[in-house]
DONUDREN-978401 format. One record per residue (C-alpha): residue number from 1; x, y, z; residue in one letter. Coordinates in steps of 0.05 Angstrom, whole numbers, always signed. Example, Ala and Ser with C-alpha at 12.3 -4.5 7.8 and 13.67 -1.06 7.14 Angstrom:
<pts>
PT  nr     xx     yy     zz rest
PT   1   +246    -90   +156    A
PT   2   +273    -21   +143    S
</pts>
This chain:
<pts>
PT  nr     xx     yy     zz rest
PT   1   +471   +549   +411    M
PT   2   +404   +517   +410    A
PT   3   +399   +450   +448    K
PT   4   +383   +386   +403    I
PT   5   +338   +337   +427    E
PT   6   +340   +294   +363    E
PT   7   +352   +299   +286    L
PT   8   +307   +271   +231    F
PT   9   +288   +264   +164    F
PT  10   +214   +291   +147    L
PT  11   +183   +233   +120    P
PT  12   +220   +186   +155    P
PT  13   +200   +138    +99    M
PT  14   +182   +149    +21    A
PT  15   +172   +112    -30    V
PT  16   +196   +118   -108    A
PT  17   +169    +92   -173    R
PT  18   +212    +71   -237    L
PT  19   +195   +119   -298    G
PT  20   +247   +121   -356    G
PT  21   +224   +197   -372    S
PT  22   +278   +243   -347    D
PT  23   +216   +287   -323    V
PT  24   +198   +268   -248    P
PT  25   +122   +270   -236    L
PT  26    +90   +329   -199    A
PT  27    +60   +319   -136    S
PT  28    -20   +312   -123    Y
PT  29    -61   +292    -76    S
PT  30   -123   +255    -63    W
PT  31   -194   +286    -60    E
PT  32   -263   +274    -60    E
PT  33   -307   +289   -123    D
PT  34   -371   +323    -90    P
PT  35   -410   +319   -159    S
PT  36   -437   +251   -140    L
PT  37   -490   +245    -82    H
PT  38   -471   +197    -27    G
PT  39   -401   +176    -29    A
PT  40   -360   +223    -85    G
PT  41   -308   +190   -118    L
PT  42   -236   +194   -102    T
PT  43   -202   +243   -159    V
PT  44   -138   +277   -157    I
PT  45   -110   +344   -149    S
PT  46    -46   +374   -172    P
PT  47    -12   +398   -111    A
PT  48    +47   +452   -107    I
PT  49   +111   +414   -131    S
PT  50   +183   +431   -135    L
PT  51   +224   +429   -200    E
PT  52   +298   +427   -197    V
PT  53   +337   +475   -228    L
PT  54   +405   +465   -265    D
PT  55   +446   +496   -197    K
PT  56   +413   +455   -152    G
PT  57   +367   +500   -129    S
PT  58   +289   +485   -125    V
PT  59   +225   +524   -162    R
PT  60   +155   +517   -136    P
PT  61   +105   +513   -183    F
PT  62    +28   +492   -186    L
PT  63    +17   +444   -243    P
PT  64    -42   +460   -286    A
PT  65    -58   +375   -287    G
PT  66    -19   +313   -272    I
PT  67    +22   +279   -330    Q
PT  68    +42   +209   -321    F
PT  69    +77   +190   -382    R
PT  70   +124   +218   -447    D
PT  71   +104   +182   -492    G
PT  72   +110   +109   -473    D
PT  73   +160   +128   -416    K
PT  74   +133   +144   -352    F
PT  75   +149   +189   -305    R
PT  76   +185   +176   -240    P
PT  77   +164   +187   -170    V
PT  78   +221   +222   -136    A
PT  79   +211   +238    -64    P
PT  80   +249   +299    -33    F
PT  81   +260   +290    +45    L
PT  82   +270   +346    +89    E
PT  83   +324   +347   +146    L
PT  84   +287   +369   +223    W
PT  85   +314   +376   +296    I
PT  86   +275   +376   +357    R
PT  87   +296   +424   +406    S
PT  88   +262   +444   +472    N
PT  89   +206   +400   +449    G
PT  90   +194   +439   +386    V
PT  91   +199   +420   +326    E
PT  92   +227   +456   +267    K
PT  93   +265   +449   +202    P
PT  94   +338   +459   +193    V
PT  95   +345   +524   +146    T
PT  96   +402   +567   +129    L
PT  97   +383   +614   +189    N
PT  98   +388   +557   +240    W
PT  99   +449   +537   +217    L
PT 100   +481   +608   +217    K
PT 101   +448   +623   +289    Q
PT 102   +484   +557   +310    N
PT 103   +550   +572   +276    K
PT 104   +547   +527   +230    A
PT 105   +543   +521   +163    T
PT 106   +520   +464   +102    L
PT 107   +596   +440   +100    A
PT 108   +571   +408   +177    A
PT 109   +527   +361   +140    L
PT 110   +546   +289   +110    R
PT 111   +501   +240    +73    Y
PT 112   +510   +162    +67    T
PT 113   +468   +138    +18    V
PT 114   +461    +63     +1    T
PT 115   +419    +32    -44    A
PT 116   +416    -44    -51    A
PT 117   +373   -107    -90    N
PT 118   +374   -175    -49    H
PT 119   +324   -214    -87    K
PT 120   +360   -262   -119    A
PT 121   +412   -259    -57    A
PT 122   +348   -285    -20    R
PT 123   +325   -337    -64    R
PT 124   +392   -371    -79    S
PT 125   +427   -360     -7    G
PT 126   +488   -337    -40    D
PT 127   +500   -264    -14    A
PT 128   +545   -253    -83    A
PT 129   +474   -254   -118    C
PT 130   +463   -183    -88    A
PT 131   +480   -116   -126    F
PT 132   +492    -48    -75    T
PT 133   +517    +16    -89    A
PT 134   +541    +63    -34    R
PT 135   +562   +137    -33    I
PT 136   +579   +187    +16    D
PT 137   +563   +268     -7    V
PT 138   +583   +331    +26    A
PT 139   +519   +379    +47    G
PT 140   +552   +429     +7    D
PT 141   +558   +390    -56    D
PT 142   +490   +400   -102    H
PT 143   +503   +361   -156    G
PT 144   +463   +295   -178    P
PT 145   +504   +224   -159    H
PT 146   +491   +166   -194    D
PT 147   +482   +105   -145    L
PT 148   +514    +45   -193    L
PT 149   +507    -24   -156    A
PT 150   +559    -86   -163    S
PT 151   +554   -139   -122    S
PT 152   +616   -175    -84    S
PT 153   +648   -249    -71    G
PT 154   +655   -311   -107    T
PT 155   +616   -314   -179    D
PT 156   +587   -244   -169    P
PT 157   +520   -228   -202    L
PT 158   +537   -157   -228    V
PT 159   +599   -142   -239    F
PT 160   +643    -73   -217    A
PT 161   +659    -52   -290    D
PT 162   +581    -74   -312    K
PT 163   +538    -39   -251    P
PT 164   +462    -35   -251    I
PT 165   +439    +41   -242    P
PT 166   +392    +49   -187    L
PT 167   +377   +119   -180    G
PT 168   +403   +192   -168    R
PT 169   +419   +224   -102    F
PT 170   +433   +302    -99    Q
PT 171   +425   +353    -39    V
PT 172   +383   +413    -57    I
PT 173   +419   +477    -47    R
PT 174   +375   +519     -5    P
PT 175   +373   +596    -16    K
PT 176   +348   +644    +33    P
PT 177   +272   +652     +0    A
PT 178   +199   +642     +5    K
PT 179   +152   +622    -50    S
PT 180    +77   +592    -59    M
PT 181    +87   +583    +12    G
PT 182   +150   +535    +16    V
PT 183   +210   +554    +49    D
PT 184   +267   +549     +7    L
PT 185   +322   +557    +46    S
PT 186   +303   +498    +82    A
PT 187   +356   +433    +76    V
PT 188   +324   +370    +37    R
PT 189   +345   +325     -9    V
PT 190   +319   +282    -69    R
PT 191   +321   +214    -97    F
PT 192   +302   +189   -166    T
PT 193   +302   +117   -175    P
PT 194   +311    +73   -237    A
PT 195   +287    +76   -304    K
PT 196   +249    +17   -296    G
PT 197   +296    -28   -329    E
PT 198   +309   -109   -331    V
PT 199   +380   -146   -339    Y
PT 200   +396   -222   -353    G
PT 201   +462   -263   -369    P
PT 202   +491   -266   -441    P
PT 203   +441   -302   -492    G
PT 204   +381   -287   -459    L
PT 205   +350   -271   -518    Q
PT 206   +357   -341   -540    K
PT 207   +305   -365   -481    R
PT 208   +236   -376   -485    R
PT 209   +182   -345   -437    D
PT 210   +119   -379   -459    P
PT 211    +73   -336   -408    E
PT 212    +99   -278   -436    N
PT 213   +103   -287   -518    S
PT 214    +54   -258   -564    T
PT 215    +21   -282   -621    R
PT 216    +73   -243   -666    T
PT 217   +131   -272   -627    G
PT 218   +171   -276   -568    E
PT 219   +173   -223   -514    H
PT 220   +242   -193   -510    L
PT 221   +255   -215   -434    L
PT 222   +314   -161   -441    A
PT 223   +351   -115   -488    P
PT 224   +414   -136   -507    K
PT 225   +457    -82   -483    K
PT 226   +425   -102   -405    N
PT 227   +464   -179   -421    E
PT 228   +508   -156   -373    I
PT 229   +505   -209   -312    L
PT 230   +550   -262   -293    N
PT 231   +528   -327   -325    E
PT 232   +569   -369   -260    K
PT 233   +528   -334   -211    A
PT 234   +475   -379   -170    A
PT 235   +425   -341   -191    W
PT 236   +432   -375   -258    M
PT 237   +420   -442   -231    H
PT 238   +365   -428   -170    Y
PT 239   +297   -466   -175    N
PT 240   +238   -470   -132    V
PT 241   +238   -555   -127    R
PT 242   +272   -584    -66    G
PT 243   +280   -529    -21    R
PT 244   +241   -518    +37    T
PT 245   +264   -445    +54    N
PT 246   +229   -409     -7    N
PT 247   +203   -348     +8    P
PT 248   +127   -345     -3    R
PT 249    +99   -349    -53    P
PT 250   +157   -391    -83    A
PT 251   +143   -386   -155    D
PT 252   +143   -314   -169    T
PT 253   +208   -310   -212    Y
PT 254   +218   -302   -282    D
PT 255   +224   -379   -305    G
PT 256   +184   -425   -251    S
PT 257   +119   -454   -284    G
PT 258   +146   -430   -361    D
PT 259   +160   -504   -378    N
PT 260   +236   -494   -379    N
PT 261   +277   -549   -353    P
PT 262   +266   -565   -275    A
PT 263   +233   -491   -260    D
PT 264   +304   -465   -269    R
PT 265   +311   -388   -269    S
PT 266   +333   -343   -321    F
PT 267   +373   -302   -283    G
PT 268   +332   -236   -286    I
PT 269   +339   -181   -244    V
PT 270   +310   -105   -239    D
PT 271   +332    -45   -213    D
PT 272   +288    -36   -159    T
PT 273   +314    -27    -89    C
PT 274   +312     -6    -16    D
PT 275   +345    +57     -6    V
PT 276   +372    +74    +72    L
PT 277   +390   +141    +80    L
PT 278   +436   +178   +136    E
PT 279   +454   +245   +148    A
PT 280   +504   +269   +210    T
PT 281   +502   +344   +228    L
PT 282   +573   +359   +275    K
PT 283   +552   +425   +307    I
PT 284   +574   +449   +373    G
PT 285   +631   +387   +384    G
PT 286   +573   +330   +375    K
PT 287   +559   +297   +318    T
PT 288   +483   +278   +315    W
PT 289   +450   +227   +267    A
PT 290   +382   +224   +226    A
PT 291   +358   +154   +186    N
PT 292   +304   +153   +130    A
PT 293   +281    +89    +83    R
PT 294   +265    +90    +15    I
PT 295   +223    +40    -28    F
PT 296   +237    +36    -97    S
PT 297   +180     +1   -134    G
PT 298   +139     -3   -201    P
PT 299    +87    +55   -229    P
PT 300    +20    +63   -192    D
PT 301    -20    +40   -255    F
PT 302    -80    +68   -218    A
PT 303    -69   +130   -186    P
PT 304   -136   +148   -160    D
PT 305   -152    +92   -137    R
PT 306   -132    +71    -60    R
PT 307   -116    +12    -33    P
PT 308   -164     -7    +32    F
PT 309   -104     -4    +77    Y
PT 310    -48    +39    +63    S
PT 311    +35    +32    +93    L
PT 312     +5    +77   +149    A
PT 313    -49    +24   +166    D
PT 314     +9    -31   +170    E
PT 315    +58    +10   +212    M
PT 316     +2    +25   +265    I
PT 317    -24    -43   +266    D
PT 318    +46    -67   +288    R
PT 319    +46    -19   +354    D
PT 320    +19    -45   +416    P
PT 321    -64    -28   +425    P
PT 322    -66    +42   +468    P
PT 323    -92    +17   +542    R
PT 324   -151    +60   +546    E
PT 325   -186    +79   +469    K
PT 326   -202   +143   +463    P
PT 327   -283   +155   +461    D
PT 328   -319   +162   +395    E
PT 329   -397   +176   +387    D
PT 330   -429   +125   +344    L
PT 331   -438   +180   +288    R
PT 332   -362   +187   +286    S
PT 333   -341   +123   +280    A
PT 334   -396   +106   +219    V
PT 335   -369   +158   +180    V
PT 336   -294   +136   +199    R
PT 337   -307    +68   +169    L
PT 338   -342    +91   +119    S
PT 339   -280   +121    +93    D
PT 340   -258    +49   +100    L
PT 341   -301    +15    +60    F
PT 342   -295    +68    +10    Q
PT 343   -218    +51     +1    R
PT 344   -255    -28     -6    V
PT 345   -299     -4    -60    F
PT 346   -243    +35   -104    E
PT 347   -192    -30    -79    T
PT 348   -251    -75   -112    A
PT 349   -261    -32   -173    S
PT 350   -198    -48   -199    L
PT 351   -201   -136   -188    A
PT 352   -218   -183   -241    N
PT 353   -249   -223   -182    L
PT 354   -261   -276   -238    D
PT 355   -196   -290   -252    M
PT 356   -185   -292   -180    M
PT 357   -233   -340   -159    R
PT 358   -204   -390   -216    T
PT 359   -130   -378   -199    A
PT 360   -142   -383   -121    M
PT 361   -188   -440   -107    L
PT 362   -163   -509    -95    P
PT 363   -193   -567   -150    G
PT 364   -243   -612   -123    D
PT 365   -197   -666   -136    S
PT 366   -157   -650    -68    L
PT 367   -211   -675    -18    G
PT 368   -207   -609    +26    L
PT 369   -248   -619    +83    R
PT 370   -294   -567    +99    N
PT 371   -330   -554   +158    F
PT 372   -408   -541   +168    S
PT 373   -432   -473   +151    G
PT 374   -373   -449   +137    M
PT 375   -356   -416    +66    P
PT 376   -341   -472     +4    G
PT 377   -269   -477    -19    V
PT 378   -284   -514    -77    S
PT 379   -300   -491   -145    P
PT 380   -362   -510   -149    K
PT 381   -384   -494    -84    D
PT 382   -350   -429    -70    S
PT 383   -391   -357    -83    M
PT 384   -443   -396   -120    T
PT 385   -526   -417    -84    P
PT 386   -493   -482    -55    R
PT 387   -442   -432    -16    D
PT 388   -470   -422    +60    P
PT 389   -446   -340    +57    E
PT 390   -484   -328    -22    F
PT 391   -536   -285    -19    D
PT 392   -589   -329    -65    K
PT 393   -613   -261    -83    D
PT 394   -558   -253   -134    K
PT 395   -558   -315   -165    A
PT 396   -590   -282   -223    P
PT 397   -535   -235   -233    E
PT 398   -491   -300   -240    L
PT 399   -517   -315   -303    K
PT 400   -480   -270   -349    G
PT 401   -460   -277   -422    P
PT 402   -401   -324   -433    R
PT 403   -343   -295   -423    G
PT 404   -371   -241   -387    S
PT 405   -339   -221   -309    L
PT 406   -398   -233   -279    V
PT 407   -366   -240   -205    Y
PT 408   -324   -178   -222    S
PT 409   -389   -133   -238    S
PT 410   -425   -159   -180    L
PT 411   -367   -141   -129    A
PT 412   -368    -76   -166    S
PT 413   -442    -59   -155    Q
PT 414   -440    -92    -79    T
PT 415   -393    -49    -56    H
PT 416   -406    +21    -93    A
PT 417   -468    +21    -44    S
PT 418   -431     +3     +8    L
PT 419   -394    +58     -5    A
PT 420   -441   +116    +22    D
PT 421   -446   +124    +91    A
PT 422   -520   +120   +104    E
PT 423   -531    +52    +65    D
PT 424   -469    +21   +101    L
PT 425   -501    +36   +164    A
PT 426   -561     +9   +142    L
PT 427   -533    -51   +116    F
PT 428   -486    -65   +183    L
PT 429   -552    -60   +221    R
PT 430   -598   -102   +185    T
PT 431   -547   -155   +164    H
PT 432   -505   -151   +225    A
PT 433   -496   -227   +236    D
PT 434   -486   -245   +167    R
PT 435   -427   -185   +174    V
PT 436   -394   -225   +224    R
PT 437   -389   -285   +181    H
PT 438   -376   -253   +116    L
PT 439   -316   -214   +141    I
PT 440   -250   -259   +140    R
PT 441   -219   -251   +204    P
PT 442   -147   -227   +209    A
PT 443    -93   -261   +241    Y
PT 444    -87   -270   +311    A
PT 445    -44   -229   +358    H
PT 446    +11   -281   +387    F
PT 447    -22   -275   +458    K
PT 448    -86   -288   +435    D
PT 449    -64   -353   +401    L
PT 450    -84   -425   +435    E
PT 451    -23   -454   +465    Q
PT 452    -31   -517   +416    T
PT 453    -75   -524   +364    V
PT 454    -83   -578   +306    R
PT 455    -78   -572   +230    S
PT 456   -144   -595   +217    D
PT 457   -186   -559   +279    D
PT 458   -246   -525   +260    R
PT 459   -225   -453   +264    P
PT 460   -239   -395   +297    N
PT 461   -295   -357   +270    P
PT 462   -265   -289   +300    R
PT 463   -183   -296   +290    Q
PT 464   -147   -342   +236    R
PT 465    -85   -381   +262    D
PT 466    -25   -391   +214    P
PT 467    -20   -469   +244    R
PT 468    -98   -488   +218    N
PT 469    -98   -510   +150    T
PT 470   -172   -489   +138    R
PT 471   -148   -416   +149    D
PT 472    -96   -423    +87    W
PT 473   -151   -435    +43    L
PT 474   -189   -378     -4    H
PT 475   -255   -374     -5    D
PT 476   -311   -313    -15    M
PT 477   -306   -281    +57    R
PT 478   -284   -214    +52    M
PT 479   -231   -190    +17    P
PT 480   -254   -255    -33    P
PT 481   -189   -296    -65    Y
PT 482   -146   -236    -51    M
PT 483    -73   -256    -30    S
PT 484    -30   -228    +24    D
PT 485    +49   -224    +11    S
PT 486    +59   -298    +40    D
PT 487     +6   -318    -14    D
PT 488    -53   -336    +46    S
PT 489   -119   -301    +44    P
PT 490   -122   -228    +48    L
PT 491   -154   -204   +106    S
PT 492   -160   -140   +145    L
PT 493   -112   -122   +184    N
PT 494   -126   -132   +262    R
PT 495   -147    -61   +279    R
PT 496   -192    -54   +221    Q
PT 497   -225   -119   +236    Y
PT 498   -238   -108   +307    E
PT 499   -267    -26   +294    F
PT 500   -311    -57   +245    L
PT 501   -332   -114   +290    M
PT 502   -339    -59   +343    E
PT 503   -381    -17   +301    T
PT 504   -430    -66   +288    V
PT 505   -445    -94   +362    D
PT 506   -449    -19   +378    R
PT 507   -501     -3   +325    L
PT 508   -540    -72   +342    T
PT 509   -540    -56   +413    A
PT 510   -555    +19   +393    D
PT 511   -617    -18   +359    D
PT 512   -635    -52   +408    Q
PT 513   -645     +9   +459    S
PT 514   -679    +46   +407    R
PT 515   -736     -8   +406    A
PT 516   -739    -11   +473    A
PT 517   -749    +61   +484    A
PT 518   -797    +66   +426    A
PT 519   -766   +142   +408    Q
PT 520   -771   +138   +331    G
PT 521   -767   +209   +319    P
PT 522   -702   +216   +367    A
PT 523   -672   +155   +340    E
PT 524   -601   +148   +312    F
PT 525   -625   +113   +237    N
PT 526   -574   +135   +188    L
PT 527   -619    +92   +136    A
PT 528   -688   +126   +148    Q
PT 529   -676   +188   +164    D
PT 530   -604   +201   +132    H
PT 531   -565   +214   +200    V
PT 532   -622   +279   +209    S
PT 533   -616   +261   +292    R
PT 534   -578   +225   +337    V
PT 535   -605   +180   +395    V
PT 536   -612   +213   +459    S
PT 537   -565   +171   +493    R
PT 538   -508   +193   +440    L
PT 539   -533   +268   +441    T
PT 540   -529   +271   +521    A
PT 541   -473   +330   +547    P
PT 542   -404   +317   +536    G
PT 543   -397   +263   +487    N
PT 544   -390   +314   +426    G
PT 545   -448   +276   +382    A
PT 546   -478   +329   +334    V
PT 547   -536   +322   +296    D
PT 548   -513   +315   +210    M
PT 549   -542   +357   +155    P
PT 550   -604   +328   +113    A
PT 551   -580   +294    +48    P
PT 552   -582   +339    -17    A
PT 553   -630   +313    -67    A
PT 554   -590   +263   -119    P
PT 555   -537   +284   -164    G
PT 556   -530   +352   -116    K
PT 557   -475   +358    -66    P
PT 558   -495   +346     +3    K
PT 559   -505   +421    +39    P
PT 560   -454   +442    +82    G
PT 561   -407   +391    +47    K
PT 562   -340   +430    +28    P
PT 563   -334   +424    -51    A
PT 564   -272   +390    -50    R
PT 565   -245   +338    +18    R
PT 566   -176   +312    +19    K
PT 567   -173   +238    +26    R
PT 568   -131   +205    +79    R
PT 569    -70   +173    +55    N
</pts>
């Protein structure tokens, strides 16, 4: 009998995406297109996928291409999760053979799945506006199980006899075989999200939503068949006015700002949800438990563009920093930083900066205080030649044809060049002070905050404080006019910001030492020598630095660069 130290799911956290098609989206990976000189574009490449067969087993296959829709219906992202154990410090999947060796069968496993949507309950403050589905499935039950959610309590939002489907759960039937490198005997499960539908109260089609109206008629708030919600539920009477405990942004619900009485909610809900998954394994007289979480959200409309920080970056940023930072040579730091700026470019390439600038800057009539030397916060100043941080050489580019997206075009052009490691290093070296001012600082750790802060104090240039009014105002600092989840200006996370500033400091310090040594041929100069040599200080024995290959001619892949390079997710 194996000694079990831990039972766990891989991955422990997954993202599902809604879709109306009955065919799930195949698997793909992010890779770099080497056909362009410099920073290659991110492309998607088909990866080995699993098709669930009629009896619950799976068939591996490699798709010829990635198809995102069937007609006008998106294919859902339906993640698989595998069950693993840690034994004697070694992690391995739970398989049919492992169960047999430990005198157990699939019947020793059991799954509890809870899917819920609490958005209306959180806003209204009434638990009866949440809707939840909960099922228990045996480990040897390989049929699909629907997650039908309803509400409980007085005046429930969703009636039990008219539930909202939140998706489907299935235990995959393992079989003793391997195919295309996939162990088919492993114990795995699959969650398939809902269709992406909207639900409301009876008579909803008579209500008007001006923002979603079309030239030919009003946009349908919900199909007639989905008018199933309780008209007496608290969510039908919710409005944002006069409340101090609203989630931020406070007006992100259907009905707010639509010229209906008192910003009253239309009573709309959707079939997104969070899923809590628990597995129990009874073996050797003991019961072991594993937990995982799945988030179900809308489709990804730009699957070949990466956000500049991912869910993994968010989670890592919440961990305490290591006591000692690992040694990293300057060359490796610049290469790692260039990946971040590639993702920044991919984010910027999707943004309508002109619209965001108009939406996020406060009106001139508010009389907000600005501070000398800081970026402007009014529409007439921010990201114009009047702004202290604006590059005056870019002014002619703002004089495009009426109605053109001049700011969006400028942002895309600027970030495209910074996505290349050599160009990025040159910019950081020659514009170090500008970078320190131009990048919006992250919010400080609690331990770094001042004991007391006045709301009208001059902000700290290297970190933000949520108690400071100026730190809540949008300006042209990077990323400009983008909002975080709490509606405050978005920034790099704390670790990314500190890494960027540390690399800028190292590059400028290296320049100073290079100038003092006056050893031009041996210098670390990404811009002029295209990373052909590393400064003697960095190539000292034991530091791991190596010379980089010379660049290829424009339009051709760089020598020594693989045909495709997988991106970090």
